[in-house]
C-alpha atoms as an extended CHARMM CRD file, in Angstrom:
* protein
*
       246  EXT
         1         1  MET       CA              0.0000000000        0.0000000000        0.0000000000  PROA      1               0.0000000000
         2         2  HSD       CA              2.8240000000        2.3960000000        0.8870000000  PROA      2               0.0000000000
         3         3  GLU       CA              4.5600000000        1.8420000000       -2.4620000000  PROA      3               0.0000000000
         4         4  GLY       CA              1.4320000000        2.6710000000       -4.4670000000  PROA      4               0.0000000000
         5         5  HSD       CA              0.7580000000        5.7580000000       -2.3440000000  PROA      5               0.0000000000
         6         6  ARG       CA              4.3280000000        6.9680000000       -2.6430000000  PROA      6               0.0000000000
         7         7  GLN       CA              4.2760000000        6.5910000000       -6.4000000000  PROA      7               0.0000000000
         8         8  ARG       CA              1.0750000000        8.6360000000       -6.5860000000  PROA      8               0.0000000000
         9         9  MET       CA              2.7280000000       11.3320000000       -4.4830000000  PROA      9               0.0000000000
        10        10  TYR       CA              5.8020000000       11.3070000000       -6.7180000000  PROA      10              0.0000000000
        11        11  ASP       CA              3.5420000000       11.6340000000       -9.7690000000  PROA      11              0.0000000000
        12        12  LYS       CA              1.8560000000       14.6690000000       -8.2150000000  PROA      12              0.0000000000
        13        13  LEU       CA              5.2500000000       16.2110000000       -7.5330000000  PROA      13              0.0000000000
        14        14  LYS       CA              6.4570000000       15.4690000000      -11.0540000000  PROA      14              0.0000000000
        15        15  ASN       CA              3.3590000000       17.0360000000      -12.5870000000  PROA      15              0.0000000000
        16        16  ASP       CA              3.3300000000       20.0970000000      -10.2810000000  PROA      16              0.0000000000
        17        17  ASP       CA             -0.1100000000       18.9920000000       -9.1940000000  PROA      17              0.0000000000
        18        18  GLY       CA             -0.7690000000       21.4630000000       -6.3860000000  PROA      18              0.0000000000
        19        19  LEU       CA              0.7810000000       19.6320000000       -3.4630000000  PROA      19              0.0000000000
        20        20  PHE       CA             -0.1930000000       20.7930000000        0.0290000000  PROA      20              0.0000000000
        21        21  ASP       CA              2.4820000000       21.5570000000        2.6190000000  PROA      21              0.0000000000
        22        22  HSD       CA              1.8880000000       18.2960000000        4.4650000000  PROA      22              0.0000000000
        23        23  GLU       CA              2.2680000000       16.3810000000        1.2030000000  PROA      23              0.0000000000
        24        24  LEU       CA              5.5870000000       18.0590000000        0.4070000000  PROA      24              0.0000000000
        25        25  LEU       CA              6.8240000000       17.2570000000        3.8960000000  PROA      25              0.0000000000
        26        26  GLU       CA              5.5450000000       13.7160000000        3.5590000000  PROA      26              0.0000000000
        27        27  ILE       CA              7.5810000000       13.2760000000        0.3650000000  PROA      27              0.0000000000
        28        28  LEU       CA             10.6750000000       14.7370000000        2.0470000000  PROA      28              0.0000000000
        29        29  LEU       CA             10.3500000000       12.1130000000        4.7600000000  PROA      29              0.0000000000
        30        30  PHE       CA             10.1690000000        9.1960000000        2.2880000000  PROA      30              0.0000000000
        31        31  ASN       CA             13.9710000000        8.9790000000        2.1520000000  PROA      31              0.0000000000
        32        32  ALA       CA             14.4110000000        9.3370000000        5.9040000000  PROA      32              0.0000000000
        33        33  LEU       CA             11.7000000000        6.7670000000        6.7020000000  PROA      33              0.0000000000
        34        34  PRO       CA             11.6070000000        4.2980000000        3.8060000000  PROA      34              0.0000000000
        35        35  ARG       CA              9.3530000000        1.7640000000        5.5850000000  PROA      35              0.0000000000
        36        36  LYS       CA              6.9320000000        4.0410000000        7.4230000000  PROA      36              0.0000000000
        37        37  ASN       CA              3.7610000000        5.8900000000        6.5920000000  PROA      37              0.0000000000
        38        38  THR       CA              5.0590000000        9.4510000000        6.7570000000  PROA      38              0.0000000000
        39        39  ASN       CA              1.6740000000       11.1490000000        6.3800000000  PROA      39              0.0000000000
        40        40  PRO       CA              0.7800000000       11.2950000000       10.1010000000  PROA      40              0.0000000000
        41        41  ILE       CA              4.3180000000       12.3840000000       11.0000000000  PROA      41              0.0000000000
        42        42  ALA       CA              4.1250000000       15.2020000000        8.4450000000  PROA      42              0.0000000000
        43        43  HSD       CA              0.8080000000       16.3600000000        9.8960000000  PROA      43              0.0000000000
        44        44  GLU       CA              2.1220000000       16.2590000000       13.4650000000  PROA      44              0.0000000000
        45        45  LEU       CA              5.2390000000       18.2060000000       12.5220000000  PROA      45              0.0000000000
        46        46  LEU       CA              3.1560000000       20.9310000000       10.9010000000  PROA      46              0.0000000000
        47        47  ASP       CA              0.7570000000       21.0030000000       13.8550000000  PROA      47              0.0000000000
        48        48  THR       CA              3.7130000000       21.3640000000       16.2350000000  PROA      48              0.0000000000
        49        49  PHE       CA              5.7380000000       23.9870000000       14.3660000000  PROA      49              0.0000000000
        50        50  GLY       CA              3.0040000000       25.7520000000       12.4240000000  PROA      50              0.0000000000
        51        51  SER       CA              4.4780000000       25.7400000000        8.9280000000  PROA      51              0.0000000000
        52        52  LEU       CA              7.0660000000       24.1650000000        6.6450000000  PROA      52              0.0000000000
        53        53  ALA       CA              9.4190000000       27.0140000000        7.5010000000  PROA      53              0.0000000000
        54        54  GLY       CA              8.8750000000       26.3270000000       11.1900000000  PROA      54              0.0000000000
        55        55  VAL       CA              9.6280000000       22.6310000000       10.7690000000  PROA      55              0.0000000000
        56        56  LEU       CA             12.8310000000       23.2650000000        8.8080000000  PROA      56              0.0000000000
        57        57  ALA       CA             14.0310000000       25.9160000000       11.2740000000  PROA      57              0.0000000000
        58        58  ALA       CA             13.2780000000       23.8400000000       14.3720000000  PROA      58              0.0000000000
        59        59  ASP       CA             15.9190000000       22.7030000000       16.8430000000  PROA      59              0.0000000000
        60        60  THR       CA             16.8150000000       19.0100000000       16.6130000000  PROA      60              0.0000000000
        61        61  GLU       CA             15.7770000000       18.3020000000       20.1990000000  PROA      61              0.0000000000
        62        62  LYS       CA             12.3490000000       19.8200000000       19.5940000000  PROA      62              0.0000000000
        63        63  LEU       CA             12.0030000000       17.8330000000       16.3890000000  PROA      63              0.0000000000
        64        64  LYS       CA             12.8240000000       14.6230000000       18.2440000000  PROA      64              0.0000000000
        65        65  ALA       CA             10.0010000000       15.3390000000       20.6800000000  PROA      65              0.0000000000
        66        66  VAL       CA              7.5100000000       14.7440000000       17.8600000000  PROA      66              0.0000000000
        67        67  ASN       CA              6.1570000000       11.1970000000       17.7070000000  PROA      67              0.0000000000
        68        68  GLY       CA              7.9470000000        9.1950000000       15.0080000000  PROA      68              0.0000000000
        69        69  VAL       CA             10.8950000000       11.5680000000       14.6670000000  PROA      69              0.0000000000
        70        70  GLY       CA             14.2010000000       10.1510000000       15.8680000000  PROA      70              0.0000000000
        71        71  GLU       CA             17.7510000000       11.4380000000       15.7200000000  PROA      71              0.0000000000
        72        72  ASN       CA             18.3070000000       10.6360000000       12.0370000000  PROA      72              0.0000000000
        73        73  VAL       CA             15.0370000000       12.1940000000       10.8930000000  PROA      73              0.0000000000
        74        74  ALA       CA             15.6700000000       15.3070000000       12.9900000000  PROA      74              0.0000000000
        75        75  LEU       CA             19.1480000000       15.7380000000       11.4950000000  PROA      75              0.0000000000
        76        76  TYR       CA             17.7660000000       15.0910000000        8.0070000000  PROA      76              0.0000000000
        77        77  LEU       CA             15.2050000000       17.8830000000        8.4030000000  PROA      77              0.0000000000
        78        78  LYS       CA             17.7770000000       20.2040000000        9.9670000000  PROA      78              0.0000000000
        79        79  CYS       CA             20.1150000000       19.6180000000        7.0080000000  PROA      79              0.0000000000
        80        80  ILE       CA             17.3390000000       20.5070000000        4.5580000000  PROA      80              0.0000000000
        81        81  GLY       CA             16.5770000000       23.6090000000        6.6040000000  PROA      81              0.0000000000
        82        82  GLU       CA             20.2140000000       24.6850000000        6.5940000000  PROA      82              0.0000000000
        83        83  CYS       CA             20.4330000000       24.1880000000        2.8090000000  PROA      83              0.0000000000
        84        84  THR       CA             17.2650000000       26.2410000000        2.3550000000  PROA      84              0.0000000000
        85        85  ARG       CA             18.5640000000       29.0220000000        4.5780000000  PROA      85              0.0000000000
        86        86  ARG       CA             21.8280000000       29.2620000000        2.6740000000  PROA      86              0.0000000000
        87        87  ILE       CA             20.0140000000       29.3150000000       -0.6650000000  PROA      87              0.0000000000
        88        88  ASN       CA             17.8060000000       32.1330000000        0.6360000000  PROA      88              0.0000000000
        89        89  VAL       CA             20.8480000000       34.1300000000        1.7060000000  PROA      89              0.0000000000
        90        90  HSD       CA             22.4510000000       33.8080000000       -1.7080000000  PROA      90              0.0000000000
        91        91  SER       CA             19.2380000000       34.4570000000       -3.6100000000  PROA      91              0.0000000000
        92        92  ALA       CA             18.9430000000       37.7340000000       -1.7130000000  PROA      92              0.0000000000
        93        93  GLY       CA             21.9520000000       38.8680000000       -3.7190000000  PROA      93              0.0000000000
        94        94  ILE       CA             24.3880000000       39.2180000000       -0.8240000000  PROA      94              0.0000000000
        95        95  THR       CA             27.2410000000       37.1970000000       -2.2780000000  PROA      95              0.0000000000
        96        96  VAL       CA             29.6330000000       40.0760000000       -2.9270000000  PROA      96              0.0000000000
        97        97  LEU       CA             30.7260000000       41.7790000000        0.2740000000  PROA      97              0.0000000000
        98        98  LYS       CA             32.4020000000       44.9970000000       -0.8360000000  PROA      98              0.0000000000
        99        99  ASN       CA             31.4400000000       47.2320000000        2.0790000000  PROA      99              0.0000000000
       100       100  HSD       CA             30.7120000000       47.1070000000        5.7750000000  PROA      100             0.0000000000
       101       101  GLU       CA             26.9360000000       47.2840000000        5.3840000000  PROA      101             0.0000000000
       102       102  ALA       CA             26.9100000000       44.2610000000        3.0530000000  PROA      102             0.0000000000
       103       103  ILE       CA             29.0880000000       42.3350000000        5.5240000000  PROA      103             0.0000000000
       104       104  LYS       CA             26.7430000000       43.2300000000        8.3760000000  PROA      104             0.0000000000
       105       105  GLN       CA             23.6010000000       42.2140000000        6.4390000000  PROA      105             0.0000000000
       106       106  PHE       CA             25.2010000000       38.9260000000        5.4490000000  PROA      106             0.0000000000
       107       107  THR       CA             26.1750000000       38.1810000000        9.0570000000  PROA      107             0.0000000000
       108       108  VAL       CA             22.6960000000       39.0270000000       10.3530000000  PROA      108             0.0000000000
       109       109  ALA       CA             21.1020000000       36.7040000000        7.7810000000  PROA      109             0.0000000000
       110       110  ARG       CA             23.4980000000       33.9180000000        8.7270000000  PROA      110             0.0000000000
       111       111  MET       CA             23.2150000000       34.2950000000       12.5160000000  PROA      111             0.0000000000
       112       112  ARG       CA             19.5180000000       35.0230000000       12.9190000000  PROA      112             0.0000000000
       113       113  GLY       CA             17.6400000000       32.2920000000       14.8070000000  PROA      113             0.0000000000
       114       114  LYS       CA             20.6670000000       30.3850000000       16.0930000000  PROA      114             0.0000000000
       115       115  THR       CA             19.9150000000       28.6000000000       19.3820000000  PROA      115             0.0000000000
       116       116  VAL       CA             23.5240000000       27.7610000000       20.2910000000  PROA      116             0.0000000000
       117       117  GLU       CA             26.7160000000       29.7630000000       19.9800000000  PROA      117             0.0000000000
       118       118  VAL       CA             28.1840000000       29.4190000000       16.5030000000  PROA      118             0.0000000000
       119       119  MET       CA             31.3330000000       30.7160000000       14.8850000000  PROA      119             0.0000000000
       120       120  GLU       CA             31.5350000000       31.1750000000       11.1310000000  PROA      120             0.0000000000
       121       121  ILE       CA             34.3910000000       32.0060000000        8.7850000000  PROA      121             0.0000000000
       122       122  TYR       CA             33.6210000000       33.6490000000        5.4410000000  PROA      122             0.0000000000
       123       123  CYS       CA             36.3870000000       33.2800000000        2.8630000000  PROA      123             0.0000000000
       124       124  LEU       CA             36.3870000000       35.9110000000        0.1030000000  PROA      124             0.0000000000
       125       125  ASP       CA             38.2150000000       35.9860000000       -3.2060000000  PROA      125             0.0000000000
       126       126  LYS       CA             40.0040000000       39.0550000000       -4.5800000000  PROA      126             0.0000000000
       127       127  ASN       CA             36.7030000000       40.3610000000       -5.9760000000  PROA      127             0.0000000000
       128       128  SER       CA             35.0290000000       40.1990000000       -2.5330000000  PROA      128             0.0000000000
       129       129  ARG       CA             32.8810000000       37.2090000000       -3.5030000000  PROA      129             0.0000000000
       130       130  VAL       CA             32.1220000000       34.6780000000       -0.7880000000  PROA      130             0.0000000000
       131       131  LYS       CA             33.8630000000       31.5050000000       -1.9260000000  PROA      131             0.0000000000
       132       132  ARG       CA             33.3570000000       29.3730000000        1.1810000000  PROA      132             0.0000000000
       133       133  ILE       CA             31.5210000000       29.4510000000        4.4970000000  PROA      133             0.0000000000
       134       134  CYS       CA             32.7810000000       27.3490000000        7.4110000000  PROA      134             0.0000000000
       135       135  SER       CA             30.5490000000       26.9770000000       10.4440000000  PROA      135             0.0000000000
       136       136  PHE       CA             31.6810000000       25.6710000000       13.8380000000  PROA      136             0.0000000000
       137       137  SER       CA             29.6750000000       24.8250000000       16.9410000000  PROA      137             0.0000000000
       138       138  ASN       CA             30.0290000000       22.5330000000       19.9260000000  PROA      138             0.0000000000
       139       139  ASP       CA             26.2640000000       22.7800000000       20.6110000000  PROA      139             0.0000000000
       140       140  GLU       CA             26.7320000000       24.7450000000       23.8180000000  PROA      140             0.0000000000
       141       141  LEU       CA             24.5620000000       27.7280000000       24.6790000000  PROA      141             0.0000000000
       142       142  ASN       CA             27.1880000000       30.1420000000       25.9040000000  PROA      142             0.0000000000
       143       143  LYS       CA             30.4680000000       29.3820000000       24.2020000000  PROA      143             0.0000000000
       144       144  VAL       CA             32.0480000000       28.0290000000       21.0740000000  PROA      144             0.0000000000
       145       145  ALA       CA             35.6890000000       26.9910000000       20.8130000000  PROA      145             0.0000000000
       146       146  VAL       CA             37.5200000000       26.4300000000       17.5380000000  PROA      146             0.0000000000
       147       147  ASP       CA             40.9090000000       24.7920000000       17.4070000000  PROA      147             0.0000000000
       148       148  SER       CA             43.5300000000       26.8980000000       15.6160000000  PROA      148             0.0000000000
       149       149  ASP       CA             44.4900000000       23.8760000000       13.5100000000  PROA      149             0.0000000000
       150       150  LYS       CA             40.9830000000       23.8180000000       12.0270000000  PROA      150             0.0000000000
       151       151  ILE       CA             41.2380000000       27.4870000000       11.1370000000  PROA      151             0.0000000000
       152       152  MET       CA             44.6340000000       26.9080000000        9.5530000000  PROA      152             0.0000000000
       153       153  ASN       CA             43.2200000000       24.0340000000        7.5110000000  PROA      153             0.0000000000
       154       154  VAL       CA             40.4880000000       26.2970000000        6.1450000000  PROA      154             0.0000000000
       155       155  LEU       CA             42.9200000000       29.0870000000        5.2770000000  PROA      155             0.0000000000
       156       156  ASN       CA             45.4030000000       26.6870000000        3.6960000000  PROA      156             0.0000000000
       157       157  ALA       CA             42.7190000000       24.9960000000        1.6150000000  PROA      157             0.0000000000
       158       158  GLU       CA             40.9360000000       28.1270000000        0.3940000000  PROA      158             0.0000000000
       159       159  LYS       CA             43.8020000000       30.6220000000        0.2310000000  PROA      159             0.0000000000
       160       160  PRO       CA             41.3380000000       33.5110000000        0.5380000000  PROA      160             0.0000000000
       161       161  SER       CA             42.1640000000       37.1000000000       -0.2370000000  PROA      161             0.0000000000
       162       162  GLY       CA             39.9750000000       38.3390000000        2.6020000000  PROA      162             0.0000000000
       163       163  VAL       CA             38.4350000000       36.7190000000        5.6530000000  PROA      163             0.0000000000
       164       164  ILE       CA             35.5050000000       37.6480000000        7.8950000000  PROA      164             0.0000000000
       165       165  VAL       CA             34.8150000000       35.8960000000       11.1670000000  PROA      165             0.0000000000
       166       166  ALA       CA             31.5060000000       36.1380000000       13.0190000000  PROA      166             0.0000000000
       167       167  HSD       CA             29.9340000000       34.6080000000       16.0830000000  PROA      167             0.0000000000
       168       168  ASN       CA             26.8140000000       35.1410000000       18.1560000000  PROA      168             0.0000000000
       169       169  HSD       CA             26.1190000000       36.0990000000       21.7770000000  PROA      169             0.0000000000
       170       170  LEU       CA             22.9010000000       34.5130000000       22.9750000000  PROA      170             0.0000000000
       171       171  SER       CA             22.9380000000       36.8120000000       26.0110000000  PROA      171             0.0000000000
       172       172  GLY       CA             21.7870000000       39.7150000000       23.8440000000  PROA      172             0.0000000000
       173       173  ASN       CA             24.9220000000       41.7080000000       24.7460000000  PROA      173             0.0000000000
       174       174  LYS       CA             26.9740000000       42.4990000000       21.6700000000  PROA      174             0.0000000000
       175       175  GLU       CA             30.0270000000       43.8410000000       23.5330000000  PROA      175             0.0000000000
       176       176  PRO       CA             33.1810000000       41.7350000000       23.0700000000  PROA      176             0.0000000000
       177       177  SER       CA             34.6950000000       39.9060000000       26.0100000000  PROA      177             0.0000000000
       178       178  VAL       CA             38.3990000000       39.6280000000       26.8000000000  PROA      178             0.0000000000
       179       179  SER       CA             38.2630000000       36.1600000000       25.2320000000  PROA      179             0.0000000000
       180       180  ASP       CA             36.7870000000       37.6910000000       22.0650000000  PROA      180             0.0000000000
       181       181  ASP       CA             39.6340000000       40.2240000000       21.9340000000  PROA      181             0.0000000000
       182       182  LYS       CA             42.2410000000       37.4900000000       22.3740000000  PROA      182             0.0000000000
       183       183  PHE       CA             40.5900000000       35.3400000000       19.7340000000  PROA      183             0.0000000000
       184       184  THR       CA             40.5390000000       38.2600000000       17.2810000000  PROA      184             0.0000000000
       185       185  ALA       CA             44.2510000000       38.8360000000       17.8170000000  PROA      185             0.0000000000
       186       186  GLY       CA             45.0410000000       35.1590000000       17.3190000000  PROA      186             0.0000000000
       187       187  PHE       CA             42.8120000000       34.9150000000       14.2740000000  PROA      187             0.0000000000
       188       188  GLN       CA             44.4920000000       37.9730000000       12.7610000000  PROA      188             0.0000000000
       189       189  LEU       CA             47.8900000000       36.3150000000       13.2370000000  PROA      189             0.0000000000
       190       190  LEU       CA             46.6970000000       33.1550000000       11.4690000000  PROA      190             0.0000000000
       191       191  CYS       CA             45.3720000000       35.2710000000        8.5940000000  PROA      191             0.0000000000
       192       192  SER       CA             48.6890000000       37.1110000000        8.3410000000  PROA      192             0.0000000000
       193       193  ILE       CA             50.6130000000       33.8280000000        8.2030000000  PROA      193             0.0000000000
       194       194  ASN       CA             48.4010000000       32.7690000000        5.3010000000  PROA      194             0.0000000000
       195       195  ASN       CA             48.6070000000       36.1120000000        3.4270000000  PROA      195             0.0000000000
       196       196  ALA       CA             44.9110000000       36.7790000000        3.9720000000  PROA      196             0.0000000000
       197       197  ARG       CA             43.4610000000       40.0700000000        5.1510000000  PROA      197             0.0000000000
       198       198  LEU       CA             41.1500000000       39.9790000000        8.1600000000  PROA      198             0.0000000000
       199       199  LEU       CA             38.3110000000       42.2830000000        7.0980000000  PROA      199             0.0000000000
       200       200  ASP       CA             36.2180000000       42.1550000000       10.2520000000  PROA      200             0.0000000000
       201       201  HSD       CA             35.1320000000       40.2030000000       13.2970000000  PROA      201             0.0000000000
       202       202  LEU       CA             31.4370000000       40.6530000000       14.0330000000  PROA      202             0.0000000000
       203       203  ILE       CA             29.4660000000       39.6700000000       17.1170000000  PROA      203             0.0000000000
       204       204  TYR       CA             25.7510000000       39.1550000000       16.5880000000  PROA      204             0.0000000000
       205       205  ALA       CA             23.4290000000       39.6660000000       19.5660000000  PROA      205             0.0000000000
       206       206  SER       CA             20.2880000000       40.5730000000       17.6020000000  PROA      206             0.0000000000
       207       207  ASP       CA             19.4270000000       42.0510000000       14.2180000000  PROA      207             0.0000000000
       208       208  LYS       CA             19.9240000000       45.5310000000       15.6680000000  PROA      208             0.0000000000
       209       209  GLU       CA             22.7760000000       44.6840000000       18.0200000000  PROA      209             0.0000000000
       210       210  VAL       CA             25.8650000000       43.7230000000       16.0140000000  PROA      210             0.0000000000
       211       211  TYR       CA             29.3790000000       44.6130000000       17.1390000000  PROA      211             0.0000000000
       212       212  SER       CA             32.0550000000       45.1430000000       14.5020000000  PROA      212             0.0000000000
       213       213  TYR       CA             35.7560000000       45.3720000000       15.3180000000  PROA      213             0.0000000000
       214       214  PHE       CA             36.1890000000       47.2500000000       12.0320000000  PROA      214             0.0000000000
       215       215  ALA       CA             33.4280000000       49.7960000000       12.7390000000  PROA      215             0.0000000000
       216       216  ALA       CA             34.7140000000       50.2470000000       16.2930000000  PROA      216             0.0000000000
       217       217  GLY       CA             38.1230000000       51.2310000000       14.8970000000  PROA      217             0.0000000000
       218       218  GLU       CA             39.9470000000       48.3870000000       16.6310000000  PROA      218             0.0000000000
       219       219  LEU       CA             40.8970000000       46.2560000000       13.6600000000  PROA      219             0.0000000000
       220       220  ASP       CA             43.7470000000       48.4250000000       12.3440000000  PROA      220             0.0000000000
       221       221  SER       CA             45.6890000000       48.3050000000       15.6100000000  PROA      221             0.0000000000
       222       222  ILE       CA             45.0660000000       44.5700000000       16.0040000000  PROA      222             0.0000000000
       223       223  SER       CA             46.2500000000       43.9850000000       12.4330000000  PROA      223             0.0000000000
       224       224  ALA       CA             49.3880000000       46.0260000000       13.0450000000  PROA      224             0.0000000000
       225       225  ASP       CA             50.2480000000       44.4320000000       16.3920000000  PROA      225             0.0000000000
       226       226  PHE       CA             49.4970000000       40.8620000000       15.3650000000  PROA      226             0.0000000000
       227       227  SER       CA             50.9010000000       40.5640000000       11.8910000000  PROA      227             0.0000000000
       228       228  PHE       CA             53.3600000000       37.7450000000       11.3010000000  PROA      228             0.0000000000
       229       229  LYS       CA             56.2070000000       40.2160000000       10.7570000000  PROA      229             0.0000000000
       230       230  SER       CA             55.5280000000       42.2640000000       13.8920000000  PROA      230             0.0000000000
       231       231  VAL       CA             55.2270000000       39.2100000000       16.1360000000  PROA      231             0.0000000000
       232       232  ILE       CA             58.4600000000       37.7050000000       14.7930000000  PROA      232             0.0000000000
       233       233  ALA       CA             60.2520000000       41.0370000000       15.1330000000  PROA      233             0.0000000000
       234       234  GLU       CA             59.0720000000       41.4360000000       18.7240000000  PROA      234             0.0000000000
       235       235  LYS       CA             60.1410000000       37.9050000000       19.5800000000  PROA      235             0.0000000000
       236       236  MET       CA             63.5840000000       38.3670000000       18.0190000000  PROA      236             0.0000000000
       237       237  ASN       CA             64.1170000000       41.6700000000       19.8190000000  PROA      237             0.0000000000
       238       238  LYS       CA             63.2240000000       40.0510000000       23.1270000000  PROA      238             0.0000000000
       239       239  VAL       CA             65.5230000000       37.0660000000       22.5520000000  PROA      239             0.0000000000
       240       240  PHE       CA             68.5350000000       39.1610000000       21.5950000000  PROA      240             0.0000000000
       241       241  LYS       CA             67.8700000000       41.6750000000       24.3760000000  PROA      241             0.0000000000
       242       242  ASP       CA             67.8630000000       38.8610000000       26.8960000000  PROA      242             0.0000000000
       243       243  LYS       CA             71.1130000000       37.4970000000       25.4830000000  PROA      243             0.0000000000
       244       244  LYS       CA             72.8080000000       40.8860000000       25.7980000000  PROA      244             0.0000000000
       245       245  SER       CA             71.6710000000       41.2290000000       29.3870000000  PROA      245             0.0000000000
       246       246  ASP       CA             73.1990000000       37.8270000000       30.1630000000  PROA      246             0.0000000000
């Protein structure tokens, strides 16, 4: 019975035959649940989250609370939602980030609705086009830690001309912490080692509360103090000064 029903649903999809939201969701779930009737699950998901957009934007734990939705199905739906969100960002035309306002709008679109702290790296080519987005999260509410080796791997692989880093503060306070300042300095050094220019570090607290190291006038001094050349020169001066004092 399921096979015949699924084929009829596929035929409706193929023929653009006015599918309802629950039918589209039902078809999406065919691959995640190949041996189950996905119709009641689709209805329950829509009843719980209100719309297709709500389902695809839902947190995995909330998805798993719906009867019939396990870990794999929740991750499947979250993946589709993430793909949809990224397509929407690009279709909005914000793929070339040539000024601060474009960078801010792009960051807001990327960070809006996040329920855990996330850090993202945007790699730009010489024409300011976004060539790769790398997202990191350890699924914790109040912090995200990214190993420097992972950042180096991204920079080595992409060899970007410019780099933007962004993360969110779920507290609603956009002001950078001491840890944020230290991270920015370290990130700038990694960019300098890889001949990439750090264009900004943004902290998203809400659509209207976004902190920018560039806009705050802090990025120039950080770039000067934590370039590869300046750090090496400072280290060499210290070493040879210590030797002379001995």
